[in-house]
LUMPABA-589209 format. One record per residue (C-alpha): residue number from 0; residue in three letters; x, y, z. Coordinates in Angstrom, 3 decimals. Layout:
<pts>
<tivex=NUM dolum=ALA u=X v=Y w=Z> .
...
</pts>
This chain:
<pts>
<tivex=0 dolum=MET u=0.176 v=0.004 w=-0.031> .
<tivex=1 dolum=LYS u=1.291 v=3.381 w=-0.972> .
<tivex=2 dolum=LYS u=1.885 v=5.845 w=2.058> .
<tivex=3 dolum=SER u=-0.129 v=9.076 w=2.054> .
<tivex=4 dolum=TYR u=2.913 v=10.912 w=3.740> .
<tivex=5 dolum=HIS u=6.645 v=11.371 w=3.280> .
<tivex=6 dolum=ILE u=9.127 v=12.196 w=6.041> .
<tivex=7 dolum=GLN u=12.071 v=14.446 w=4.964> .
<tivex=8 dolum=ASN u=15.202 v=13.092 w=6.518> .
<tivex=9 dolum=ALA u=17.756 v=14.270 w=3.890> .
<tivex=10 dolum=PRO u=17.060 v=18.045 w=2.992> .
<tivex=11 dolum=PHE u=18.936 v=19.458 w=0.082> .
<tivex=12 dolum=VAL u=21.881 v=21.463 w=1.424> .
<tivex=13 dolum=VAL u=22.381 v=24.596 w=-0.987> .
<tivex=14 dolum=PRO u=25.994 v=25.334 w=-1.555> .
<tivex=15 dolum=THR u=26.833 v=28.932 w=-0.591> .
<tivex=16 dolum=THR u=29.714 v=31.133 w=-0.272> .
<tivex=17 dolum=ASP u=28.539 v=33.739 w=2.247> .
<tivex=18 dolum=GLY u=28.477 v=31.443 w=5.393> .
<tivex=19 dolum=LYS u=24.616 v=30.954 w=5.180> .
<tivex=20 dolum=VAL u=23.194 v=27.632 w=5.772> .
<tivex=21 dolum=ILE u=20.372 v=26.740 w=3.525> .
<tivex=22 dolum=GLU u=18.679 v=23.190 w=3.729> .
<tivex=23 dolum=GLU u=15.799 v=22.913 w=1.330> .
<tivex=24 dolum=HIS u=13.333 v=20.260 w=2.964> .
<tivex=25 dolum=TRP u=10.641 v=20.656 w=0.064> .
<tivex=26 dolum=GLY u=11.122 v=22.335 w=-3.205> .
<tivex=27 dolum=ARG u=12.632 v=22.177 w=-6.793> .
<tivex=28 dolum=ALA u=15.990 v=21.030 w=-5.580> .
<tivex=29 dolum=THR u=14.770 v=18.361 w=-3.125> .
<tivex=30 dolum=ASP u=11.675 v=16.776 w=-4.765> .
<tivex=31 dolum=GLY u=10.994 v=18.614 w=-7.872> .
<tivex=32 dolum=ASN u=8.035 v=20.575 w=-6.339> .
<tivex=33 dolum=GLN u=7.446 v=23.709 w=-8.230> .
<tivex=34 dolum=GLU u=4.431 v=25.139 w=-6.209> .
<tivex=35 dolum=ILE u=6.224 v=25.365 w=-2.954> .
<tivex=36 dolum=SER u=9.684 v=25.520 w=-1.167> .
<tivex=37 dolum=ILE u=10.239 v=25.219 w=2.476> .
<tivex=38 dolum=ALA u=13.842 v=25.826 w=3.754> .
<tivex=39 dolum=HIS u=15.380 v=25.938 w=7.243> .
<tivex=40 dolum=MET u=18.225 v=28.805 w=7.245> .
<tivex=41 dolum=VAL u=20.744 v=30.053 w=9.332> .
<tivex=42 dolum=ALA u=22.134 v=33.605 w=8.453> .
<tivex=43 dolum=PRO u=25.431 v=34.354 w=10.271> .
<tivex=44 dolum=SER u=26.055 v=37.846 w=11.953> .
<tivex=45 dolum=GLY u=27.139 v=40.191 w=9.245> .
<tivex=46 dolum=TRP u=25.432 v=38.287 w=6.359> .
<tivex=47 dolum=SER u=23.517 v=40.322 w=3.513> .
<tivex=48 dolum=GLU u=22.138 v=39.491 w=0.028> .
<tivex=49 dolum=PRO u=21.981 v=41.938 w=-2.985> .
<tivex=50 dolum=PHE u=18.593 v=43.525 w=-3.430> .
<tivex=51 dolum=GLN u=16.137 v=41.342 w=-5.515> .
<tivex=52 dolum=THR u=12.573 v=41.271 w=-6.921> .
<tivex=53 dolum=PRO u=11.334 v=37.722 w=-6.676> .
<tivex=54 dolum=GLU u=8.391 v=36.214 w=-8.886> .
<tivex=55 dolum=PHE u=7.203 v=34.401 w=-5.752> .
<tivex=56 dolum=ASP u=5.440 v=35.253 w=-2.460> .
<tivex=57 dolum=GLU u=8.006 v=34.662 w=0.451> .
<tivex=58 dolum=TYR u=6.714 v=33.784 w=4.083> .
<tivex=59 dolum=THR u=9.572 v=34.038 w=6.803> .
<tivex=60 dolum=TYR u=9.243 v=32.878 w=10.378> .
<tivex=61 dolum=ILE u=12.140 v=33.920 w=12.669> .
<tivex=62 dolum=ILE u=13.063 v=30.847 w=15.153> .
<tivex=63 dolum=LYS u=16.073 v=32.623 w=16.867> .
<tivex=64 dolum=GLY u=17.853 v=36.043 w=16.614> .
<tivex=65 dolum=LYS u=16.981 v=38.889 w=14.300> .
<tivex=66 dolum=LYS u=16.755 v=39.361 w=10.596> .
<tivex=67 dolum=GLN u=16.586 v=42.890 w=8.722> .
<tivex=68 dolum=PHE u=14.377 v=43.322 w=5.572> .
<tivex=69 dolum=ILE u=14.503 v=46.418 w=3.359> .
<tivex=70 dolum=ILE u=11.127 v=46.500 w=1.550> .
<tivex=71 dolum=ASP u=10.503 v=49.250 w=-1.019> .
<tivex=72 dolum=GLY u=12.554 v=51.504 w=1.065> .
<tivex=73 dolum=ASP u=11.090 v=50.503 w=4.500> .
<tivex=74 dolum=THR u=13.326 v=48.978 w=6.938> .
<tivex=75 dolum=VAL u=11.687 v=46.108 w=8.978> .
<tivex=76 dolum=ILE u=13.410 v=44.028 w=11.755> .
<tivex=77 dolum=LEU u=11.878 v=40.814 w=12.742> .
<tivex=78 dolum=GLU u=12.730 v=38.862 w=16.066> .
<tivex=79 dolum=ALA u=12.187 v=35.324 w=17.185> .
<tivex=80 dolum=GLY u=8.490 v=34.481 w=17.017> .
<tivex=81 dolum=GLN u=7.704 v=37.042 w=14.447> .
<tivex=82 dolum=SER u=6.782 v=36.263 w=10.745> .
<tivex=83 dolum=ILE u=6.172 v=38.194 w=7.699> .
<tivex=84 dolum=LYS u=4.658 v=37.671 w=4.125> .
<tivex=85 dolum=ILE u=6.519 v=39.521 w=1.267> .
<tivex=86 dolum=ASN u=4.462 v=39.734 w=-1.935> .
<tivex=87 dolum=LYS u=6.057 v=38.622 w=-5.221> .
<tivex=88 dolum=ASN u=7.497 v=41.306 w=-7.427> .
<tivex=89 dolum=THR u=8.480 v=43.360 w=-4.359> .
<tivex=90 dolum=ARG u=11.930 v=44.677 w=-4.321> .
<tivex=91 dolum=ILE u=13.656 v=43.594 w=-1.185> .
<tivex=92 dolum=GLN u=17.059 v=43.198 w=0.525> .
<tivex=93 dolum=TYR u=17.572 v=40.495 w=3.311> .
<tivex=94 dolum=SER u=20.478 v=40.931 w=5.903> .
<tivex=95 dolum=ASN u=21.682 v=40.075 w=9.376> .
<tivex=96 dolum=PRO u=23.627 v=43.144 w=10.754> .
<tivex=97 dolum=PHE u=23.163 v=41.913 w=14.365> .
<tivex=98 dolum=ASP u=25.869 v=40.372 w=16.667> .
<tivex=99 dolum=GLU u=24.194 v=36.750 w=16.568> .
<tivex=100 dolum=ALA u=23.148 v=34.241 w=13.986> .
<tivex=101 dolum=CYS u=19.486 v=34.304 w=12.817> .
<tivex=102 dolum=GLU u=17.696 v=31.139 w=12.341> .
<tivex=103 dolum=TYR u=14.398 v=31.106 w=10.399> .
<tivex=104 dolum=ILE u=12.054 v=29.087 w=8.187> .
<tivex=105 dolum=ALA u=11.520 v=30.341 w=4.492> .
<tivex=106 dolum=ILE u=8.284 v=29.222 w=2.549> .
<tivex=107 dolum=CYS u=8.056 v=30.344 w=-1.238> .
<tivex=108 dolum=THR u=4.900 v=30.014 w=-3.461> .
<tivex=109 dolum=PRO u=5.630 v=29.111 w=-6.077> .
<tivex=110 dolum=ALA u=8.942 v=27.445 w=-5.180> .
<tivex=111 dolum=PHE u=12.177 v=29.373 w=-5.096> .
<tivex=112 dolum=SER u=14.388 v=29.206 w=-8.199> .
<tivex=113 dolum=PRO u=17.504 v=31.023 w=-9.002> .
<tivex=114 dolum=ASP u=15.721 v=32.084 w=-12.377> .
<tivex=115 dolum=THR u=12.910 v=33.819 w=-10.763> .
<tivex=116 dolum=VAL u=14.556 v=35.714 w=-7.716> .
<tivex=117 dolum=HIS u=16.035 v=38.378 w=-9.974> .
<tivex=118 dolum=ARG u=19.112 v=39.420 w=-7.731> .
<tivex=119 dolum=GLU u=20.634 v=42.659 w=-8.660> .
<tivex=120 dolum=ASP u=24.397 v=42.802 w=-9.365> .
</pts>
């Protein structure tokens, strides 16, 4: 009998060069799912990404630490226990300018793709 569930024991660890840990539990890289991606992330102190304008909605839930978002010119800082939804086609920059690592869960719909994140150079 086919099971109606699947436990993820081996998330895809995305290679990075900036010290950020990305474990995709569900999504394009892990199971080919193009509708949603769910990733556990740890952003080290001092980490930042370039501005981007993704073609997907992104939900972020902060587990530990703080994370800074610059969204259409507004600076938003989230702490553990807080979450945010950022609508697709919104210009945003993610960073952790704080003294401790930030651990969080990110959910993207449709699933994250390097081709649809549109990071600026």
